[in-house]
NUFIDO-923868 format. One record per atom (N, C-alpha, C, CB): atom name; residue number from 0; residue in three letters; x, y, z. Coordinates in Angstrom, 3 decimals. Glycine has a CB too. Layout:
BEGIN
<"CA", NUM, "ALA", <X, Y, Z>>
...
END
This chain:
BEGIN
<"N", 0, "UNK", <91.770, 103.331, 100.147>>
<"CA", 0, "UNK", <91.896, 104.269, 99.054>>
<"C", 0, "UNK", <91.183, 103.713, 97.824>>
<"CB", 0, "UNK", <93.378, 104.558, 98.750>>
<"N", 1, "UNK", <90.344, 104.523, 97.226>>
<"CA", 1, "UNK", <89.585, 104.100, 96.055>>
<"C", 1, "UNK", <90.296, 104.566, 94.793>>
<"CB", 1, "UNK", <88.140, 104.652, 96.102>>
<"N", 2, "UNK", <90.987, 103.656, 94.115>>
<"CA", 2, "UNK", <91.762, 104.001, 92.923>>
<"C", 2, "UNK", <91.054, 103.608, 91.629>>
<"CB", 2, "UNK", <93.118, 103.332, 92.980>>
<"N", 3, "UNK", <89.762, 103.375, 91.688>>
<"CA", 3, "UNK", <89.057, 102.909, 90.502>>
<"C", 3, "UNK", <88.526, 104.044, 89.635>>
<"CB", 3, "UNK", <87.924, 102.021, 90.908>>
<"N", 4, "UNK", <88.510, 105.254, 90.136>>
<"CA", 4, "UNK", <88.026, 106.378, 89.342>>
<"C", 4, "UNK", <89.084, 106.802, 88.328>>
<"CB", 4, "UNK", <87.648, 107.563, 90.254>>
<"N", 5, "UNK", <88.612, 107.208, 87.170>>
<"CA", 5, "UNK", <89.508, 107.675, 86.121>>
<"C", 5, "UNK", <90.175, 108.986, 86.548>>
<"CB", 5, "UNK", <88.739, 107.862, 84.789>>
<"N", 6, "UNK", <91.473, 109.094, 86.306>>
<"CA", 6, "UNK", <92.229, 110.300, 86.611>>
<"C", 6, "UNK", <92.918, 110.755, 85.332>>
<"CB", 6, "UNK", <93.267, 110.054, 87.760>>
<"N", 7, "UNK", <92.674, 111.995, 84.954>>
<"CA", 7, "UNK", <93.301, 112.566, 83.765>>
<"C", 7, "UNK", <94.385, 113.527, 84.245>>
<"CB", 7, "UNK", <92.246, 113.296, 82.840>>
<"N", 8, "UNK", <95.614, 113.315, 83.788>>
<"CA", 8, "UNK", <96.744, 114.138, 84.217>>
<"C", 8, "UNK", <97.334, 114.850, 83.002>>
<"CB", 8, "UNK", <97.828, 113.273, 84.933>>
<"N", 9, "UNK", <97.567, 116.141, 83.154>>
<"CA", 9, "UNK", <98.159, 116.922, 82.071>>
<"C", 9, "UNK", <99.050, 118.014, 82.656>>
<"CB", 9, "UNK", <97.059, 117.539, 81.168>>
<"N", 10, "UNK", <99.953, 118.534, 81.841>>
<"CA", 10, "UNK", <100.842, 119.615, 82.248>>
<"C", 10, "UNK", <100.132, 120.943, 82.016>>
<"CB", 10, "UNK", <102.192, 119.560, 81.468>>
<"N", 11, "UNK", <100.149, 121.802, 83.017>>
<"CA", 11, "UNK", <99.588, 123.142, 82.892>>
<"C", 11, "UNK", <100.734, 124.146, 82.896>>
<"CB", 11, "UNK", <98.574, 123.443, 84.041>>
<"N", 12, "UNK", <101.009, 124.741, 81.736>>
<"CA", 12, "UNK", <102.067, 125.745, 81.649>>
<"C", 12, "UNK", <101.709, 126.968, 82.485>>
<"CB", 12, "UNK", <102.311, 126.150, 80.185>>
<"N", 13, "UNK", <100.430, 127.296, 82.540>>
<"CA", 13, "UNK", <99.970, 128.449, 83.326>>
<"C", 13, "UNK", <100.306, 128.272, 84.802>>
<"CB", 13, "UNK", <98.454, 128.650, 83.151>>
<"N", 14, "UNK", <100.108, 127.066, 85.318>>
<"CA", 14, "UNK", <100.354, 126.783, 86.735>>
<"C", 14, "UNK", <101.754, 126.235, 87.005>>
<"CB", 14, "UNK", <99.328, 125.800, 87.242>>
<"N", 15, "UNK", <102.470, 125.900, 85.936>>
<"CA", 15, "UNK", <103.796, 125.272, 86.063>>
<"C", 15, "UNK", <103.722, 124.032, 86.955>>
<"CB", 15, "UNK", <104.823, 126.279, 86.637>>
<"N", 16, "UNK", <102.715, 123.207, 86.681>>
<"CA", 16, "UNK", <102.506, 121.993, 87.486>>
<"C", 16, "UNK", <101.702, 120.990, 86.676>>
<"CB", 16, "UNK", <101.779, 122.321, 88.828>>
<"N", 17, "UNK", <101.775, 119.725, 87.099>>
<"CA", 17, "UNK", <100.902, 118.703, 86.544>>
<"C", 17, "UNK", <99.557, 118.820, 87.257>>
<"CB", 17, "UNK", <101.520, 117.261, 86.704>>
<"N", 18, "UNK", <98.479, 118.734, 86.506>>
<"CA", 18, "UNK", <97.135, 118.814, 87.064>>
<"C", 18, "UNK", <96.462, 117.469, 86.860>>
<"CB", 18, "UNK", <96.308, 119.966, 86.406>>
<"N", 19, "UNK", <95.812, 116.975, 87.906>>
<"CA", 19, "UNK", <95.100, 115.694, 87.854>>
<"C", 19, "UNK", <93.627, 115.960, 88.131>>
<"CB", 19, "UNK", <95.690, 114.663, 88.884>>
<"N", 20, "UNK", <92.770, 115.600, 87.185>>
<"CA", 20, "UNK", <91.331, 115.787, 87.328>>
<"C", 20, "UNK", <90.644, 114.437, 87.405>>
<"CB", 20, "UNK", <90.764, 116.616, 86.160>>
<"N", 21, "UNK", <89.581, 114.370, 88.212>>
<"CA", 21, "UNK", <88.781, 113.163, 88.359>>
<"C", 21, "UNK", <87.384, 113.506, 87.823>>
<"CB", 21, "UNK", <88.734, 112.660, 89.873>>
<"N", 22, "UNK", <87.143, 113.251, 86.531>>
<"CA", 22, "UNK", <85.909, 113.706, 85.887>>
<"C", 22, "UNK", <84.619, 113.185, 86.524>>
<"CB", 22, "UNK", <85.933, 113.305, 84.460>>
<"N", 23, "UNK", <84.656, 112.014, 87.095>>
<"CA", 23, "UNK", <83.436, 111.427, 87.654>>
<"C", 23, "UNK", <83.045, 112.035, 89.000>>
<"CB", 23, "UNK", <83.611, 109.934, 87.810>>
<"N", 24, "UNK", <83.967, 112.775, 89.622>>
<"CA", 24, "UNK", <83.695, 113.416, 90.911>>
<"C", 24, "UNK", <83.808, 114.926, 90.706>>
<"CB", 24, "UNK", <84.690, 112.912, 92.036>>
<"N", 25, "UNK", <82.694, 115.627, 90.535>>
<"CA", 25, "UNK", <82.715, 117.057, 90.226>>
<"C", 25, "UNK", <83.591, 117.866, 91.184>>
<"CB", 25, "UNK", <81.309, 117.601, 90.252>>
<"N", 26, "UNK", <84.491, 118.645, 90.588>>
<"CA", 26, "UNK", <85.361, 119.507, 91.367>>
<"C", 26, "UNK", <86.552, 118.824, 91.998>>
<"CB", 26, "UNK", <84.583, 120.146, 92.414>>
<"N", 27, "UNK", <86.704, 117.525, 91.784>>
<"CA", 27, "UNK", <87.809, 116.777, 92.396>>
<"C", 27, "UNK", <89.028, 116.864, 91.489>>
<"CB", 27, "UNK", <87.412, 115.287, 92.646>>
<"N", 28, "UNK", <90.043, 117.572, 91.978>>
<"CA", 28, "UNK", <91.271, 117.700, 91.224>>
<"C", 28, "UNK", <92.421, 118.003, 92.168>>
<"CB", 28, "UNK", <91.143, 118.790, 90.154>>
<"N", 29, "UNK", <93.630, 117.818, 91.677>>
<"CA", 29, "UNK", <94.831, 118.061, 92.469>>
<"C", 29, "UNK", <95.952, 118.442, 91.521>>
<"CB", 29, "UNK", <95.218, 116.812, 93.324>>
<"N", 30, "UNK", <97.079, 118.851, 92.088>>
<"CA", 30, "UNK", <98.229, 119.147, 91.250>>
<"C", 30, "UNK", <99.492, 118.664, 91.928>>
<"CB", 30, "UNK", <98.318, 120.647, 90.949>>
<"N", 31, "UNK", <100.603, 118.783, 91.215>>
<"CA", 31, "UNK", <101.886, 118.369, 91.766>>
<"C", 31, "UNK", <103.012, 118.807, 90.853>>
<"CB", 31, "UNK", <101.927, 116.853, 91.972>>
<"N", 32, "UNK", <104.208, 118.864, 91.404>>
<"CA", 32, "UNK", <105.376, 119.249, 90.623>>
<"C", 32, "UNK", <105.843, 118.132, 89.698>>
<"CB", 32, "UNK", <106.502, 119.654, 91.544>>
<"N", 33, "UNK", <105.422, 116.898, 89.962>>
<"CA", 33, "UNK", <105.732, 115.767, 89.090>>
<"C", 33, "UNK", <104.439, 115.016, 88.787>>
<"CB", 33, "UNK", <106.788, 114.819, 89.747>>
<"N", 34, "UNK", <104.494, 114.193, 87.759>>
<"CA", 34, "UNK", <103.351, 113.365, 87.384>>
<"C", 34, "UNK", <102.935, 112.491, 88.559>>
<"CB", 34, "UNK", <103.685, 112.495, 86.153>>
<"N", 35, "UNK", <103.917, 111.868, 89.205>>
<"CA", 35, "UNK", <103.657, 110.966, 90.323>>
<"C", 35, "UNK", <103.049, 111.710, 91.513>>
<"CB", 35, "UNK", <104.949, 110.267, 90.748>>
<"N", 36, "UNK", <103.522, 112.923, 91.771>>
<"CA", 36, "UNK", <102.977, 113.705, 92.878>>
<"C", 36, "UNK", <101.525, 114.085, 92.598>>
<"CB", 36, "UNK", <103.826, 114.970, 93.118>>
<"N", 37, "UNK", <101.235, 114.476, 91.364>>
<"CA", 37, "UNK", <99.863, 114.823, 90.998>>
<"C", 37, "UNK", <98.943, 113.609, 91.146>>
<"CB", 37, "UNK", <99.810, 115.363, 89.553>>
<"N", 38, "UNK", <99.417, 112.444, 90.720>>
<"CA", 38, "UNK", <98.635, 111.217, 90.852>>
<"C", 38, "UNK", <98.377, 110.885, 92.317>>
<"CB", 38, "UNK", <99.352, 110.052, 90.167>>
<"N", 39, "UNK", <99.413, 110.938, 93.126>>
<"CA", 39, "UNK", <99.283, 110.643, 94.553>>
<"C", 39, "UNK", <98.310, 111.616, 95.228>>
<"CB", 39, "UNK", <100.660, 110.707, 95.240>>
<"N", 40, "UNK", <98.433, 112.894, 94.898>>
<"CA", 40, "UNK", <97.526, 113.893, 95.477>>
<"C", 40, "UNK", <96.087, 113.666, 95.025>>
<"CB", 40, "UNK", <97.974, 115.306, 95.092>>
<"N", 41, "UNK", <95.896, 113.280, 93.767>>
<"CA", 41, "UNK", <94.547, 113.012, 93.262>>
<"C", 41, "UNK", <93.930, 111.812, 93.975>>
<"CB", 41, "UNK", <94.580, 112.767, 91.743>>
<"N", 42, "UNK", <94.720, 110.776, 94.210>>
<"CA", 42, "UNK", <94.192, 109.603, 94.919>>
<"C", 42, "UNK", <93.741, 109.988, 96.328>>
<"CB", 42, "UNK", <95.258, 108.482, 94.986>>
<"N", 43, "UNK", <94.500, 110.861, 96.981>>
<"CA", 43, "UNK", <94.120, 111.332, 98.313>>
<"C", 43, "UNK", <92.851, 112.181, 98.233>>
<"CB", 43, "UNK", <95.271, 112.141, 98.953>>
<"N", 44, "UNK", <92.741, 113.020, 97.192>>
<"CA", 44, "UNK", <91.562, 113.866, 97.022>>
<"C", 44, "UNK", <90.302, 113.037, 96.745>>
<"CB", 44, "UNK", <91.794, 114.862, 95.884>>
<"N", 45, "UNK", <90.452, 111.923, 96.032>>
<"CA", 45, "UNK", <89.308, 111.037, 95.797>>
<"C", 45, "UNK", <88.760, 110.556, 97.134>>
<"CB", 45, "UNK", <89.710, 109.828, 94.902>>
<"N", 46, "UNK", <89.638, 110.091, 98.005>>
<"CA", 46, "UNK", <89.206, 109.613, 99.320>>
<"C", 46, "UNK", <88.523, 110.733, 100.113>>
<"CB", 46, "UNK", <90.408, 109.060, 100.110>>
<"N", 47, "UNK", <89.112, 111.927, 100.088>>
<"CA", 47, "UNK", <88.542, 113.045, 100.830>>
<"C", 47, "UNK", <87.220, 113.497, 100.231>>
<"CB", 47, "UNK", <89.520, 114.207, 100.863>>
<"N", 48, "UNK", <87.113, 113.461, 98.894>>
<"CA", 48, "UNK", <85.869, 113.829, 98.226>>
<"C", 48, "UNK", <84.753, 112.884, 98.667>>
<"CB", 48, "UNK", <86.038, 113.795, 96.684>>
<"N", 49, "UNK", <85.038, 111.586, 98.635>>
<"CA", 49, "UNK", <84.041, 110.586, 99.012>>
<"C", 49, "UNK", <83.677, 110.720, 100.493>>
<"CB", 49, "UNK", <84.564, 109.166, 98.716>>
<"N", 50, "UNK", <84.669, 110.939, 101.337>>
<"CA", 50, "UNK", <84.424, 111.104, 102.776>>
<"C", 50, "UNK", <83.529, 112.319, 103.040>>
<"CB", 50, "UNK", <85.763, 111.254, 103.539>>
<"N", 51, "UNK", <83.811, 113.422, 102.370>>
<"CA", 51, "UNK", <83.010, 114.632, 102.552>>
<"C", 51, "UNK", <81.591, 114.435, 102.044>>
<"CB", 51, "UNK", <83.659, 115.813, 101.838>>
<"N", 52, "UNK", <81.445, 113.867, 100.861>>
<"CA", 52, "UNK", <80.111, 113.632, 100.301>>
<"C", 52, "UNK", <79.302, 112.711, 101.212>>
<"CB", 52, "UNK", <80.217, 113.024, 98.884>>
<"N", 53, "UNK", <79.935, 111.688, 101.737>>
<"CA", 53, "UNK", <79.258, 110.753, 102.637>>
<"C", 53, "UNK", <78.792, 111.472, 103.901>>
<"CB", 53, "UNK", <80.192, 109.579, 103.004>>
<"N", 54, "UNK", <79.661, 112.287, 104.478>>
<"CA", 54, "UNK", <79.299, 112.993, 105.713>>
<"C", 54, "UNK", <78.171, 113.998, 105.495>>
<"CB", 54, "UNK", <80.516, 113.708, 106.281>>
<"N", 55, "UNK", <78.046, 114.513, 104.271>>
<"CA", 55, "UNK", <76.972, 115.451, 103.947>>
<"C", 55, "UNK", <75.718, 114.755, 103.426>>
<"CB", 55, "UNK", <77.455, 116.450, 102.924>>
<"N", 56, "UNK", <75.760, 113.440, 103.332>>
<"CA", 56, "UNK", <74.617, 112.677, 102.844>>
<"C", 56, "UNK", <74.393, 112.786, 101.353>>
<"CB", 56, "UNK", <73.394, 113.114, 103.546>>
<"N", 57, "UNK", <75.432, 113.146, 100.619>>
<"CA", 57, "UNK", <75.310, 113.279, 99.162>>
<"C", 57, "UNK", <75.654, 111.954, 98.491>>
<"CB", 57, "UNK", <76.232, 114.411, 98.630>>
<"N", 58, "UNK", <75.072, 111.693, 97.321>>
<"CA", 58, "UNK", <75.350, 110.427, 96.630>>
<"C", 58, "UNK", <76.776, 110.387, 96.068>>
<"CB", 58, "UNK", <74.338, 110.213, 95.496>>
<"N", 59, "UNK", <77.334, 109.193, 96.025>>
<"CA", 59, "UNK", <78.647, 108.966, 95.439>>
<"C", 59, "UNK", <78.420, 108.492, 94.000>>
<"CB", 59, "UNK", <79.488, 107.914, 96.276>>
<"N", 60, "UNK", <78.976, 109.194, 93.012>>
<"CA", 60, "UNK", <78.768, 108.790, 91.616>>
<"C", 60, "UNK", <79.258, 107.360, 91.350>>
<"CB", 60, "UNK", <79.484, 109.764, 90.678>>
<"N", 61, "UNK", <78.527, 106.676, 90.502>>
<"CA", 61, "UNK", <78.918, 105.344, 90.068>>
<"C", 61, "UNK", <80.170, 105.443, 89.215>>
<"CB", 61, "UNK", <77.777, 104.656, 89.289>>
<"N", 62, "UNK", <80.986, 104.424, 89.278>>
<"CA", 62, "UNK", <82.164, 104.353, 88.418>>
<"C", 62, "UNK", <81.717, 104.187, 86.975>>
<"CB", 62, "UNK", <83.099, 103.187, 88.842>>
<"N", 63, "UNK", <82.249, 104.998, 86.098>>
<"CA", 63, "UNK", <81.938, 104.875, 84.676>>
<"C", 63, "UNK", <83.168, 104.370, 83.955>>
<"CB", 63, "UNK", <81.462, 106.227, 84.079>>
<"N", 64, "UNK", <84.264, 105.086, 84.070>>
<"CA", 64, "UNK", <85.507, 104.669, 83.451>>
<"C", 64, "UNK", <85.449, 104.709, 81.952>>
<"CB", 64, "UNK", <85.865, 103.304, 83.894>>
<"N", 65, "UNK", <86.313, 105.450, 81.355>>
<"CA", 65, "UNK", <86.336, 105.627, 79.910>>
<"C", 65, "UNK", <86.680, 104.326, 79.180>>
<"CB", 65, "UNK", <87.335, 106.710, 79.537>>
<"N", 66, "UNK", <87.536, 103.498, 79.781>>
<"CA", 66, "UNK", <87.982, 102.289, 79.109>>
<"C", 66, "UNK", <87.349, 101.029, 79.670>>
<"CB", 66, "UNK", <89.465, 102.182, 79.197>>
<"N", 67, "UNK", <86.175, 101.162, 80.248>>
<"CA", 67, "UNK", <85.505, 100.037, 80.872>>
<"C", 67, "UNK", <85.193, 98.909, 79.876>>
<"CB", 67, "UNK", <84.229, 100.510, 81.528>>
<"N", 68, "UNK", <85.010, 99.259, 78.599>>
<"CA", 68, "UNK", <84.614, 98.247, 77.614>>
<"C", 68, "UNK", <85.686, 97.992, 76.569>>
<"CB", 68, "UNK", <83.339, 98.667, 76.929>>
<"N", 69, "UNK", <86.891, 98.424, 76.820>>
<"CA", 69, "UNK", <87.969, 98.228, 75.841>>
<"C", 69, "UNK", <88.464, 96.792, 75.860>>
<"CB", 69, "UNK", <89.135, 99.187, 76.120>>
END
């Protein structure tokens, strides 16, 4: 499991769920009824995103990380 990508988690009142977005992987996001569930689902989606991109021969974005230089 690749946990090095930045994950942004926020509450969505519209969806009544926590939403987790992975900005460095276009379209990679997940949700959950709790913060922890959203995080766990996002970590699984990162792996699936990378697996799918690899199988299609698409490049995997480099890790940028917002706090890389803090």
